[in-house]
N, C-alpha and C positions, 0 to 999 in steps of 0.2 A: 489550660493553659496554652496560649497563645502568643509568640510575641510577634506583638505589631511595629515594632521600630524599622526592621529592612536590616538589623544588625544583629542576625541570630548569635556571634562570635561574643558581644558584650556580655558580662552579667550585668544582675540588680546593684546599682552602687559605683557603677562604671560610667565618665565622661569621656566625650569625645570633642569637646568644647572648649579650643584653645583659651579662653577668656574666662574659663570658670574662676570661682576665687572660694579657694577652700583652705579654711582655716582646721587649727591642729586647737584638741578639748580633752582636758581630763575625764574618762567615760564614769559616770558612775553605773555602776553594776555591768555585765557585758550588753555588747551592742554587735548587731549583726550587720557584715558589712550591707549596703543597702536600706537598711532600714532607718527611717523618717525618726530623726530624734528630736527632743525640744531641752531647753536650756533651764537647767535647778536655778533654786535661790542661790547657790554656792555658785555658781561661774560654771558648772559642771557640764555633761550634755548627759542624756537620757532616754534609752529606747522603752518606752511604756508599751504594754498592755491597750491601754486606752486609748481615746483618742484626743488626745491634747492637746498642746501649744504646737505650731509647726515653726520649727528652727531652721531645719538644714536637713544632709541624706549622707552616712555612713558611707566614706567611702573604701574602708577596709572594717574587718572585723576587729573587735579590744574586749581586753576583759577590763574589770574594775580597777579602778588607778591607774591605767594605760592609757597612754596619748592616742587619740583618736581622730583623724584628720575627716570634717564635715565640709562636703559642699553647700555652700548658701548662696549663691547666687552662679548657675546657667545651666546648660541641657546635663541631667541623667537620666540613666535608664531606672526604673521602680516597677516593682508590682502593685496590681491593682487589687484592692480590696471590694469585688464586688466590678458592673458592670459603671462605663463614665460614660455620660449622654451623649458628649459631645468633645473634637480637641476646642480646645479654647477656655473649656470649666475650668473653675477656680477647686484645686486640691487640699486635702488637709492631711494630717496624720490618721491612718484607719485603724491602728491599732495592730499591733503582728506582724512587725514589718513592712506593711504594704500601706498604701494609697487610697482615698475615698474623696468622692467628689464634696463638694463647701457647698453645701445648699444655699442660694437666695432666702432672703430673710423680707418677709412682706415688713413693710413700715408705714405705720399708720402716720400720714401728713395731719392727719384733722387732729392733732393733739388728744384724742380721747385715752389711747392706749400707750404704752411706751414697750419696745422689744429690746434685743440687747444683740448687738451687731458684732460677731466673733471677729473681730481683724487681726487678732493676733493669732490665729488660729490658722489664717493663711501660709500654703507651705509653697504654692506656684502655683501654674497651669498647667494641663494637660495639655502634650502635642498630639497626641493619640486620641483616639475613642478605644473603649475597653469594651468589650463585648460581655466578659463573666468572670469572676474571680481568680486571680492569679495571671492574670494577661500582664507581660511588659509592655510596657510603654515608657516614652521618653514625657520629662515632665521640665517645666522650665523654672528651677526651683528659685525663689526669689521675685519674682515676676507678678 
């Protein structure tokens, strides 16, 4: 695990962005600070072991039913789930409290095939390249 941010005193889930947008939601299940969360159908937030929808990053740990602050927009430190090919790539929830690269999808413009574009899974953009699982990087959430 390497801290790529140049700010080793900051932990995952912390921001130094004075213009970040942080909103409070009820936790559905336990949520660990720094984890990507998804919005549930009843307006709560959940940290899942799977790789579903990107909604924000928990800036504090919480237990089920507790209010938890979620960074929805702005720069925040996170843990990478494996390598990210370059700064600027789109990221999504990688499961288990980490982010991973949201790969581009080929689109058949000739109309012979159809593809699903996972726009709702985008969590933000990586601000550093990650070389290995566990690297600490900044992302721009909501970008």
